[in-house]
N, C-alpha and C positions, 0 to 999 in steps of 0.2 A: 300668099303671104311672103313678102320679101325676105323675111328673116329665116326662112326654112333652111338655108345652107350656112348661116352665120358661124356655126361652130366648126365647120370644115376648114382645113388649112391647106395651103399650097405654097410653093416656092415663088417668091416675088423676084423677078429678074432685075427690077429697078432698085430694090432695097438690099438684095443679096441674102435674104433669109426667109423663113416661112412666116406667113401672116394668115390670120383668119379671113374668111370670105367677107365678113362684115366690114373689115378695113377696106378691101377692094371695092365693095359695093358703095361706100360712102366717102371715099377720100377726095373726090373731085367736087368740093362744095356740096356734098350731099348726093352726088351722082357717082356712078362707078368710074374707076380708073379707065383711061382710054386703052390700056393694054390688058383689060380683063379677059379678053378672048385668049390671048397668048398663054396666060397662066392657068385658066380654068377649063379649056375646051375638052380636056381628057377626063375631067371629073364630073362635070355637069353639062347639061344642054344650055350653054351660056347664051346662045342666040335666042333660044326659046324664052329664057329668063328675061332677057332684055326686052323682047317683043311683048311679053306678058305684063311687065311692070312699068315700062317707060313709054312715054309718048314719042311720036316721030320727032318732035322738036328736041326733046331730051336726048333721043338717040343721036341726033346731029351734034349736040353739045358734047356728048360722051366721046364720040369718035372724031371730033374736030382735031386737026393738026395742032401741035403745041405752038404757043406763042414764041416769038423769037426771044432769046434770053435777055437782050437789052430791054425789050418792052416789058418783060416780067419784072426786071429789076426796077425799072422806072415806076411801075404800078406798085410794087412793094414799098418803095420810098414814099410815094404819095400817100399810101394808106398809113404808113407809120407817122408821117407828118400830120395827117388829119386826126390821128388818135391821141395827140398830145393834149 
C-alpha cells in the first residue's frame, strides 16, 4: 500500500521546511520527487518502496534530470495559453 508512510514527515531541502511523505510521493505529476532519496533514506527503505510500487518506466521518470529552466518556462507559458 503506497499510503503506508503518508503521515510521516521529513525536512524538504527544496522547500526549506518539513513536509509529509504523501507530498514527496505525489509532487511530480503523481510520481515521487526526484530528490525523494535525499530526504527519506534515513527514515524508510526508499529504494525498496520505489521498487515495490513503481515500474521501471516510472523509475526513469522519477529520477530523470530536471528540464532546463527556459524549457520549463516555455512549457508553462504554453499550458497557460492553452487553458484560456
